[in-house]
PyMOL commands that place a pseudoatom at each C-alpha (Angstrom):
pseudoatom trace, name=CA, resn=MET, resi=1, chain=A, elem=C, hetatm=0, pos=[9.604, -2.375, -8.008]
pseudoatom trace, name=CA, resn=LEU, resi=2, chain=A, elem=C, hetatm=0, pos=[6.550, -2.889, -5.969]
pseudoatom trace, name=CA, resn=ILE, resi=3, chain=A, elem=C, hetatm=0, pos=[6.813, -7.234, -6.246]
pseudoatom trace, name=CA, resn=THR, resi=4, chain=A, elem=C, hetatm=0, pos=[9.747, -6.747, -3.798]
pseudoatom trace, name=CA, resn=HIS, resi=5, chain=A, elem=C, hetatm=0, pos=[7.336, -4.647, -1.644]
pseudoatom trace, name=CA, resn=TYR, resi=6, chain=A, elem=C, hetatm=0, pos=[4.570, -6.189, -1.515]
pseudoatom trace, name=CA, resn=GLY, resi=7, chain=A, elem=C, hetatm=0, pos=[4.818, -9.746, -3.178]
pseudoatom trace, name=CA, resn=ASN, resi=8, chain=A, elem=C, hetatm=0, pos=[3.184, -11.590, -6.562]
pseudoatom trace, name=CA, resn=GLU, resi=9, chain=A, elem=C, hetatm=0, pos=[-0.666, -11.297, -5.085]
pseudoatom trace, name=CA, resn=GLN, resi=10, chain=A, elem=C, hetatm=0, pos=[-0.375, -7.627, -2.810]
pseudoatom trace, name=CA, resn=THR, resi=11, chain=A, elem=C, hetatm=0, pos=[0.791, -6.147, -6.433]
pseudoatom trace, name=CA, resn=ASN, resi=12, chain=A, elem=C, hetatm=0, pos=[-1.373, -7.908, -8.299]
pseudoatom trace, name=CA, resn=LEU, resi=13, chain=A, elem=C, hetatm=0, pos=[-4.075, -6.220, -6.508]
pseudoatom trace, name=CA, resn=LEU, resi=14, chain=A, elem=C, hetatm=0, pos=[-2.329, -2.882, -6.049]
pseudoatom trace, name=CA, resn=ILE, resi=15, chain=A, elem=C, hetatm=0, pos=[-2.623, -3.047, -9.174]
pseudoatom trace, name=CA, resn=ARG, resi=16, chain=A, elem=C, hetatm=0, pos=[-5.553, -3.183, -10.276]
pseudoatom trace, name=CA, resn=GLU, resi=17, chain=A, elem=C, hetatm=0, pos=[-6.977, -0.930, -7.648]
pseudoatom trace, name=CA, resn=CYS, resi=18, chain=A, elem=C, hetatm=0, pos=[-5.048, 1.526, -9.710]
pseudoatom trace, name=CA, resn=ARG, resi=19, chain=A, elem=C, hetatm=0, pos=[-6.412, 1.246, -12.651]
pseudoatom trace, name=CA, resn=HIS, resi=20, chain=A, elem=C, hetatm=0, pos=[-9.428, 0.720, -10.781]
pseudoatom trace, name=CA, resn=GLU, resi=21, chain=A, elem=C, hetatm=0, pos=[-9.280, 4.710, -8.896]
pseudoatom trace, name=CA, resn=TYR, resi=22, chain=A, elem=C, hetatm=0, pos=[-7.223, 5.819, -12.284]
pseudoatom trace, name=CA, resn=GLU, resi=23, chain=A, elem=C, hetatm=0, pos=[-10.655, 5.098, -14.112]
pseudoatom trace, name=CA, resn=ALA, resi=24, chain=A, elem=C, hetatm=0, pos=[-12.585, 6.668, -12.310]
pseudoatom trace, name=CA, resn=LEU, resi=25, chain=A, elem=C, hetatm=0, pos=[-10.385, 9.690, -12.851]
pseudoatom trace, name=CA, resn=ILE, resi=26, chain=A, elem=C, hetatm=0, pos=[-9.667, 10.296, -15.910]
pseudoatom trace, name=CA, resn=PRO, resi=27, chain=A, elem=C, hetatm=0, pos=[-13.390, 12.148, -16.923]
pseudoatom trace, name=CA, resn=GLN, resi=28, chain=A, elem=C, hetatm=0, pos=[-12.348, 14.904, -14.823]
pseudoatom trace, name=CA, resn=ILE, resi=29, chain=A, elem=C, hetatm=0, pos=[-9.335, 15.053, -16.308]
pseudoatom trace, name=CA, resn=PRO, resi=30, chain=A, elem=C, hetatm=0, pos=[-9.762, 18.370, -18.019]
pseudoatom trace, name=CA, resn=PHE, resi=31, chain=A, elem=C, hetatm=0, pos=[-9.210, 18.988, -21.683]
pseudoatom trace, name=CA, resn=ILE, resi=32, chain=A, elem=C, hetatm=0, pos=[-6.469, 21.176, -22.043]
pseudoatom trace, name=CA, resn=GLY, resi=33, chain=A, elem=C, hetatm=0, pos=[-5.911, 20.463, -25.716]
pseudoatom trace, name=CA, resn=ASN, resi=34, chain=A, elem=C, hetatm=0, pos=[-4.132, 18.152, -28.121]
pseudoatom trace, name=CA, resn=LYS, resi=35, chain=A, elem=C, hetatm=0, pos=[-1.876, 20.271, -28.870]
pseudoatom trace, name=CA, resn=ASN, resi=36, chain=A, elem=C, hetatm=0, pos=[-0.923, 21.558, -25.451]
pseudoatom trace, name=CA, resn=PRO, resi=37, chain=A, elem=C, hetatm=0, pos=[2.631, 21.210, -24.286]
pseudoatom trace, name=CA, resn=PHE, resi=38, chain=A, elem=C, hetatm=0, pos=[1.464, 20.441, -20.846]
pseudoatom trace, name=CA, resn=LEU, resi=39, chain=A, elem=C, hetatm=0, pos=[-0.559, 17.002, -21.645]
pseudoatom trace, name=CA, resn=ILE, resi=40, chain=A, elem=C, hetatm=0, pos=[3.329, 15.692, -20.779]
pseudoatom trace, name=CA, resn=PHE, resi=41, chain=A, elem=C, hetatm=0, pos=[3.177, 16.616, -17.095]
pseudoatom trace, name=CA, resn=LEU, resi=42, chain=A, elem=C, hetatm=0, pos=[-0.678, 15.772, -16.801]
pseudoatom trace, name=CA, resn=ILE, resi=43, chain=A, elem=C, hetatm=0, pos=[-1.156, 12.102, -17.427]
pseudoatom trace, name=CA, resn=PRO, resi=44, chain=A, elem=C, hetatm=0, pos=[1.329, 11.565, -15.949]
pseudoatom trace, name=CA, resn=THR, resi=45, chain=A, elem=C, hetatm=0, pos=[0.721, 13.440, -13.196]
pseudoatom trace, name=CA, resn=SER, resi=46, chain=A, elem=C, hetatm=0, pos=[-3.145, 12.050, -13.238]
pseudoatom trace, name=CA, resn=ARG, resi=47, chain=A, elem=C, hetatm=0, pos=[-1.708, 8.233, -12.698]
pseudoatom trace, name=CA, resn=TYR, resi=48, chain=A, elem=C, hetatm=0, pos=[0.215, 8.866, -10.229]
pseudoatom trace, name=CA, resn=LEU, resi=49, chain=A, elem=C, hetatm=0, pos=[-2.403, 11.105, -8.258]
pseudoatom trace, name=CA, resn=ALA, resi=50, chain=A, elem=C, hetatm=0, pos=[-4.558, 7.422, -8.645]
pseudoatom trace, name=CA, resn=VAL, resi=51, chain=A, elem=C, hetatm=0, pos=[-1.531, 5.766, -7.299]
pseudoatom trace, name=CA, resn=TYR, resi=52, chain=A, elem=C, hetatm=0, pos=[-1.059, 7.639, -4.451]
pseudoatom trace, name=CA, resn=ARG, resi=53, chain=A, elem=C, hetatm=0, pos=[-5.215, 7.597, -3.575]
pseudoatom trace, name=CA, resn=VAL, resi=54, chain=A, elem=C, hetatm=0, pos=[-4.843, 3.506, -3.692]
pseudoatom trace, name=CA, resn=LEU, resi=55, chain=A, elem=C, hetatm=0, pos=[-2.159, 3.872, -1.680]
pseudoatom trace, name=CA, resn=ARG, resi=56, chain=A, elem=C, hetatm=0, pos=[-3.291, 5.963, 1.366]
pseudoatom trace, name=CA, resn=ARG, resi=57, chain=A, elem=C, hetatm=0, pos=[-6.307, 4.130, 1.341]
pseudoatom trace, name=CA, resn=LYS, resi=58, chain=A, elem=C, hetatm=0, pos=[-3.463, 1.232, 2.327]
pseudoatom trace, name=CA, resn=ALA, resi=59, chain=A, elem=C, hetatm=0, pos=[-2.606, 3.201, 5.610]
pseudoatom trace, name=CA, resn=LEU, resi=60, chain=A, elem=C, hetatm=0, pos=[0.360, 3.815, 3.886]
pseudoatom trace, name=CA, resn=THR, resi=61, chain=A, elem=C, hetatm=0, pos=[2.099, 7.759, 5.385]
pseudoatom trace, name=CA, resn=ILE, resi=62, chain=A, elem=C, hetatm=0, pos=[1.969, 10.833, 3.253]
pseudoatom trace, name=CA, resn=GLU, resi=63, chain=A, elem=C, hetatm=0, pos=[6.205, 9.652, 2.919]
pseudoatom trace, name=CA, resn=GLU, resi=64, chain=A, elem=C, hetatm=0, pos=[5.276, 7.075, 2.166]
pseudoatom trace, name=CA, resn=ALA, resi=65, chain=A, elem=C, hetatm=0, pos=[3.523, 6.931, -0.642]
pseudoatom trace, name=CA, resn=VAL, resi=66, chain=A, elem=C, hetatm=0, pos=[5.664, 9.681, -1.358]
pseudoatom trace, name=CA, resn=GLN, resi=67, chain=A, elem=C, hetatm=0, pos=[9.261, 7.494, -1.922]
pseudoatom trace, name=CA, resn=LEU, resi=68, chain=A, elem=C, hetatm=0, pos=[6.719, 4.397, -3.651]
pseudoatom trace, name=CA, resn=ILE, resi=69, chain=A, elem=C, hetatm=0, pos=[5.342, 6.304, -6.429]
pseudoatom trace, name=CA, resn=TYR, resi=70, chain=A, elem=C, hetatm=0, pos=[9.063, 8.354, -7.102]
pseudoatom trace, name=CA, resn=LEU, resi=71, chain=A, elem=C, hetatm=0, pos=[10.687, 4.793, -7.114]
pseudoatom trace, name=CA, resn=MET, resi=72, chain=A, elem=C, hetatm=0, pos=[7.512, 3.871, -9.484]
pseudoatom trace, name=CA, resn=ASN, resi=73, chain=A, elem=C, hetatm=0, pos=[8.302, 7.531, -11.519]
pseudoatom trace, name=CA, resn=GLU, resi=74, chain=A, elem=C, hetatm=0, pos=[12.484, 5.994, -11.628]
pseudoatom trace, name=CA, resn=ALA, resi=75, chain=A, elem=C, hetatm=0, pos=[11.582, 2.154, -12.937]
pseudoatom trace, name=CA, resn=GLU, resi=76, chain=A, elem=C, hetatm=0, pos=[9.695, 3.844, -15.306]
pseudoatom trace, name=CA, resn=TRP, resi=77, chain=A, elem=C, hetatm=0, pos=[12.465, 7.078, -16.989]
pseudoatom trace, name=CA, resn=GLU, resi=78, chain=A, elem=C, hetatm=0, pos=[14.778, 3.691, -16.709]
pseudoatom trace, name=CA, resn=ALA, resi=79, chain=A, elem=C, hetatm=0, pos=[13.094, 1.457, -18.691]
pseudoatom trace, name=CA, resn=ARG, resi=80, chain=A, elem=C, hetatm=0, pos=[13.209, 3.680, -21.644]
for i in range(1, 80): cmd.bond("trace and resi %d" % i, "trace and resi %d" % (i + 1))
show_as sticks, trace
zoom trace
């Protein structure tokens, strides 16, 4: 899905930047317990926050960033 929007090279760069941003964000995620039912929301939301931050730095509008994150989430659910 990203390759369609950005091509191979830009997609690989974007993925690397998102991973780096997520790695920086991980220590800031609060520990809410190992069996907390809200973990199913906290972890993916943190991952998408990292993606959002990278897309905004790339000068995408909020609407463009949200649309792309929505499509990524949709593709992830369809792959399950």
